[in-house]
C-alpha positions as CSV (number, residue, x, y, z in Angstrom):
1,M,84.7,40.9,-41.1
2,I,83.1,41.4,-44.6
3,I,85.4,41.7,-47.7
4,C,84.0,43.3,-50.8
5,C,85.8,42.0,-53.9
6,G,85.4,43.8,-57.2
7,E,85.8,47.0,-59.2
8,A,86.8,50.4,-58.1
9,L,86.5,53.2,-60.7
10,I,85.9,56.8,-61.3
11,D,82.3,57.7,-62.3
12,M,82.4,60.8,-64.5
13,L,79.0,62.3,-63.5
14,P,77.4,64.9,-65.8
15,R,77.0,68.4,-64.3
16,H,76.2,71.8,-65.8
17,L,78.1,75.0,-65.4
18,P,76.2,78.3,-64.7
19,D,76.3,79.1,-68.4
20,G,74.6,75.7,-69.2
21,A,77.7,74.0,-70.5
22,E,77.9,70.3,-69.6
23,V,81.0,69.0,-67.7
24,Y,81.9,65.8,-65.9
25,L,82.7,65.5,-62.2
26,P,85.1,62.7,-61.2
27,V,83.5,60.8,-58.3
28,P,84.7,57.5,-56.7
29,G,82.5,54.6,-57.7
30,G,82.0,51.0,-58.8
31,A,79.3,48.7,-57.7
32,V,81.4,46.6,-55.3
33,F,83.3,49.7,-54.1
34,N,80.0,51.3,-53.3
35,T,78.9,48.3,-51.2
36,A,82.2,48.6,-49.3
37,I,81.7,52.3,-48.7
38,A,78.2,51.7,-47.4
39,L,79.3,48.9,-45.1
40,G,82.1,50.9,-43.6
41,R,79.8,53.8,-43.0
42,L,77.3,51.5,-41.3
43,G,80.0,50.5,-38.8
44,E,80.8,47.0,-40.1
45,D,84.4,45.7,-40.1
46,T,84.9,46.1,-43.8
47,H,87.8,45.3,-46.1
48,F,88.0,45.9,-49.9
49,F,89.9,43.8,-52.4
50,S,90.7,45.0,-55.9
51,G,93.4,46.3,-58.2
52,L,94.0,49.9,-57.2
53,S,96.1,52.3,-59.2
54,T,98.7,54.6,-57.8
55,D,97.7,57.3,-60.1
56,M,95.7,60.4,-59.0
57,H,92.4,58.7,-59.4
58,G,93.6,55.6,-57.5
59,R,94.7,57.8,-54.6
60,Q,91.2,59.4,-54.7
61,L,89.6,56.0,-54.5
62,T,91.9,54.9,-51.6
63,A,91.2,58.1,-49.7
64,H,87.5,57.7,-50.1
65,L,87.6,54.1,-48.8
66,E,89.7,55.0,-45.8
67,A,87.5,58.1,-45.0
68,S,84.5,55.6,-44.9
69,H,86.4,53.3,-42.5
70,V,87.1,50.6,-45.2
71,K,90.5,48.8,-44.9
72,T,92.5,48.4,-48.1
73,T,95.2,46.1,-46.8
74,F,94.3,43.3,-49.4
75,C,94.4,45.6,-52.4
76,R,96.9,45.1,-55.2
77,R,98.6,48.5,-56.0
78,T,99.9,49.1,-59.5
79,P,100.8,52.2,-61.7
80,K,98.3,51.0,-64.4
81,P,95.5,53.6,-64.9
82,T,92.2,53.7,-63.1
83,T,89.0,52.6,-64.9
84,L,86.7,55.5,-65.9
85,A,82.9,55.2,-66.4
86,F,81.2,58.1,-68.1
87,V,77.6,58.3,-66.8
88,T,74.5,59.6,-68.6
89,L,71.2,60.0,-66.7
90,S,67.7,59.4,-68.3
91,D,64.7,59.9,-66.0
92,G,67.0,59.4,-63.1
93,N,68.4,56.1,-64.4
94,A,72.1,55.7,-65.0
95,E,73.7,54.5,-68.2
96,Y,77.5,53.9,-68.5
97,N,80.3,54.0,-71.0
98,F,83.4,52.3,-69.6
99,Y,87.1,53.0,-70.4
100,D,88.8,49.9,-69.0
101,E,91.6,48.8,-71.3
102,N,94.8,47.8,-69.4
103,T,93.6,49.3,-66.1
104,A,94.7,48.5,-62.5
105,G,91.4,46.8,-61.8
106,R,91.0,44.8,-65.0
107,M,94.6,43.4,-65.0
108,L,94.3,41.8,-61.6
109,E,95.8,38.3,-61.8
110,I,95.3,35.1,-59.8
111,A,98.8,35.7,-58.4
112,D,97.5,38.8,-56.8
113,L,94.9,37.1,-54.7
114,P,95.3,37.5,-51.0
115,A,95.3,34.9,-48.2
116,L,92.3,35.8,-46.1
117,P,92.1,35.4,-42.3
118,E,89.9,32.8,-40.6
119,R,87.8,35.6,-39.1
120,T,86.3,36.4,-42.5
121,E,82.6,36.2,-42.2
122,A,81.5,37.0,-45.8
123,L,82.8,37.8,-49.3
124,H,80.8,39.9,-51.6
125,F,81.2,39.8,-55.4
126,G,79.5,41.2,-58.5
127,A,79.1,43.6,-61.3
128,I,81.5,44.5,-64.1
129,S,84.6,43.0,-62.3
130,L,83.3,39.5,-63.4
131,I,83.2,40.3,-67.1
132,P,86.7,41.1,-68.4
133,E,89.9,39.2,-68.2
134,P,92.1,38.5,-66.4
135,C,90.2,40.0,-63.4
136,G,87.0,38.0,-64.0
137,T,88.9,34.7,-63.7
138,S,90.8,36.0,-60.6
139,Y,87.6,36.9,-58.7
140,E,86.0,33.5,-59.7
141,E,89.1,31.7,-58.3
142,L,88.9,33.7,-55.1
143,M,85.3,32.7,-54.6
144,R,86.3,29.1,-55.4
145,R,89.0,29.1,-52.7
146,Y,86.7,30.4,-49.9
147,H,83.2,29.5,-50.7
148,D,83.3,26.5,-48.3
149,R,84.5,28.7,-45.4
150,A,82.7,32.0,-45.7
151,V,79.3,33.3,-46.7
152,I,79.3,34.2,-50.4
153,S,77.2,37.1,-51.5
154,L,76.7,37.7,-55.3
155,D,75.0,40.6,-57.1
156,P,75.6,40.1,-60.8
157,N,74.5,43.7,-61.5
158,I,74.4,43.0,-65.3
159,R,75.8,45.7,-67.7
160,P,75.0,44.1,-71.1
161,S,76.8,46.8,-73.0
162,F,80.1,45.9,-71.4
163,V,79.8,42.1,-72.2
164,N,81.9,41.1,-75.2
165,D,81.8,37.3,-74.8
166,E,78.3,36.6,-73.6
167,P,78.6,32.7,-73.6
168,A,81.7,32.9,-71.5
169,Y,80.2,35.4,-69.1
170,R,77.0,33.4,-68.7
171,D,79.1,30.3,-67.9
172,R,81.1,32.2,-65.3
173,L,77.8,33.5,-63.6
174,R,76.4,29.9,-63.6
175,R,79.5,28.7,-61.9
176,M,79.5,31.5,-59.3
177,T,75.8,31.3,-58.5
178,A,76.4,27.6,-57.8
179,M,79.0,28.7,-55.1
180,S,76.9,31.5,-53.6
181,D,74.9,31.7,-50.4
182,I,73.1,35.0,-51.0
183,I,72.1,36.0,-54.5
184,K,70.6,39.4,-55.2
185,V,69.1,40.4,-58.6
186,S,67.1,43.3,-60.0
187,E,64.3,42.8,-62.4
188,E,66.6,43.8,-65.3
189,D,69.2,41.3,-64.1
190,L,66.7,38.5,-63.9
191,A,65.4,39.2,-67.4
192,W,69.0,39.0,-68.8
193,L,70.0,36.0,-66.7
194,E,66.9,33.9,-67.2
195,P,64.9,35.2,-70.2
196,G,61.2,34.4,-69.9
197,K,61.5,32.8,-66.5
198,S,59.7,34.0,-63.4
199,F,61.5,34.9,-60.3
200,E,60.1,31.9,-58.5
201,T,61.5,29.5,-61.2
202,A,64.9,31.1,-61.3
203,A,65.2,31.4,-57.5
204,E,64.1,27.7,-57.0
205,S,66.9,26.7,-59.4
206,W,69.5,28.7,-57.5
207,L,68.3,27.4,-54.1
208,S,68.5,23.9,-55.4
209,M,72.2,24.5,-56.2
210,G,72.9,25.6,-52.6
211,A,71.9,29.2,-52.3
212,K,70.4,30.1,-48.9
213,I,68.6,33.4,-49.9
214,V,67.7,34.8,-53.3
215,T,66.4,38.4,-53.4
216,L,64.7,40.4,-56.1
217,T,64.7,44.2,-55.9
218,M,61.7,45.7,-57.6
219,G,62.2,49.5,-57.3
220,A,59.2,51.2,-56.0
221,D,57.5,47.9,-55.5
222,G,59.9,46.8,-52.8
223,V,62.0,43.6,-52.5
224,R,61.1,40.0,-52.3
225,A,63.3,37.2,-50.8
226,L,63.0,33.4,-51.1
227,T,64.7,30.8,-49.0
228,P,64.0,27.1,-49.0
229,R,61.5,27.8,-46.2
230,L,60.4,31.4,-46.5
231,D,58.9,33.9,-49.0
232,V,59.0,37.5,-47.7
233,T,58.3,40.8,-49.3
234,V,58.8,44.2,-47.8
235,P,57.8,47.5,-49.4
236,A,60.1,50.2,-50.6
237,V,60.8,53.2,-48.4
238,K,59.1,56.2,-49.8
239,T,61.6,58.9,-50.7
240,K,62.3,61.6,-53.3
241,V,64.5,60.0,-55.9
242,V,67.4,62.2,-57.2
243,D,69.1,59.3,-59.1
244,T,69.5,55.5,-58.7
245,V,73.3,55.4,-58.8
246,G,74.4,53.0,-56.0
247,A,70.9,51.9,-55.0
248,G,71.4,48.2,-55.4
249,D,75.0,48.4,-54.0
250,S,73.7,50.1,-50.8
251,F,70.9,47.6,-50.5
252,N,73.6,44.8,-50.5
253,A,75.5,46.6,-47.7
254,G,72.4,47.1,-45.6
255,F,71.3,43.5,-46.0
256,L,74.7,42.1,-45.1
257,A,75.1,44.5,-42.2
258,S,71.7,43.5,-40.7
259,L,72.5,39.8,-41.0
260,S,75.8,40.3,-39.3
261,R,74.2,42.3,-36.4
262,S,71.7,39.6,-35.8
263,G,74.3,36.9,-35.7
264,S,73.0,35.4,-39.0
265,L,76.0,35.9,-41.3
266,S,77.3,32.4,-41.3
267,K,76.4,29.4,-43.4
268,A,74.9,27.5,-40.5
269,A,72.8,30.6,-39.4
270,L,71.5,31.2,-42.9
271,E,70.2,27.6,-43.0
272,T,67.9,28.3,-40.1
273,L,67.3,32.0,-40.7
274,S,64.0,33.2,-39.0
275,E,61.4,35.1,-40.9
276,A,61.8,38.0,-38.4
277,H,65.6,38.3,-39.1
278,L,65.1,38.1,-42.8
279,R,62.3,40.7,-42.8
280,D,64.5,42.9,-40.6
281,A,67.4,42.6,-43.0
282,L,65.3,43.4,-46.0
283,A,63.6,46.4,-44.3
284,F,67.0,47.8,-43.2
285,A,68.5,47.2,-46.7
286,A,65.5,49.1,-48.1
287,R,66.1,52.0,-45.8
288,V,69.8,52.2,-46.7
289,A,69.0,52.1,-50.4
290,A,66.2,54.8,-50.0
291,F,68.7,57.2,-48.4
292,T,71.2,56.6,-51.2
293,V,68.7,57.4,-54.0
294,S,67.7,60.6,-52.3
295,Q,71.3,61.8,-52.8
296,A,73.2,62.8,-56.0
297,G,75.6,60.0,-57.0
298,A,76.4,57.0,-54.8
299,N,76.5,58.6,-51.3
300,P,75.3,56.0,-48.9
301,P,74.3,56.9,-45.3
302,W,76.4,56.9,-42.1
303,A,74.9,54.8,-39.3
304,E,73.9,57.9,-37.4
305,Q,72.0,59.3,-40.4
306,L,69.6,56.3,-40.2
307,A,69.1,56.7,-36.5
308,T,67.1,59.9,-36.8
């Protein structure tokens, strides 16, 4: 069982009416939410944990999770509003403006944290849910409670425009990376987290703190992963890019799903992960991400769509 812990929100995606007027289409989203959706569609036993609103958008989010076979048992329901993220696209890349004050997701408290079953294989964290309070502290506490029992996956997915207290946020990420087994960063994340440092230098530091795998996604140049014993690079899958919304989130899902299927999603198995299993996981994750970027918005594949 894999539990994705983080934000669920409504992406307001730009669209044009026949007369050329710009409007916004409300679409379920959020980085950790997208990872849960992708894992569910890939056939993994997937749960989602977040604060979900009982408003119309919260019901939309819940319905989308359940339609993708993601269980919402652990979610905290509240009448507080749903976070909205207005998206603008520039050359296919997404930029976001968030409306998050006093929302169901942001106001998640430590008292709302669930007790997780022993069969939990992995917990995935990241993105904007780690920035604001009180939810940032709550997710950090959840990681602290379970990092010695389950595999911890972290994708910081930095959104600098959303960060109001940079020193506090950097401190949180340092604490959370020290508790993580799998760390995935993009080139943009790396430049923000470790300015002026190479991937090798940053990865070696994280590995020395206990990480088992550190991956760097490089867009069209593929993805590279370092472990204490391995250095593996796989190429990107060629596809026509519609937009990049959800690309990294889908990559995380593909990576975790592949590790789970090979019996590698445990702390002990990650310690001795073979090059073949790591390469397979990276290649599968790249396929999942490639499918997603070929679609409008975050629309990851179902397992059968990758079988053809």
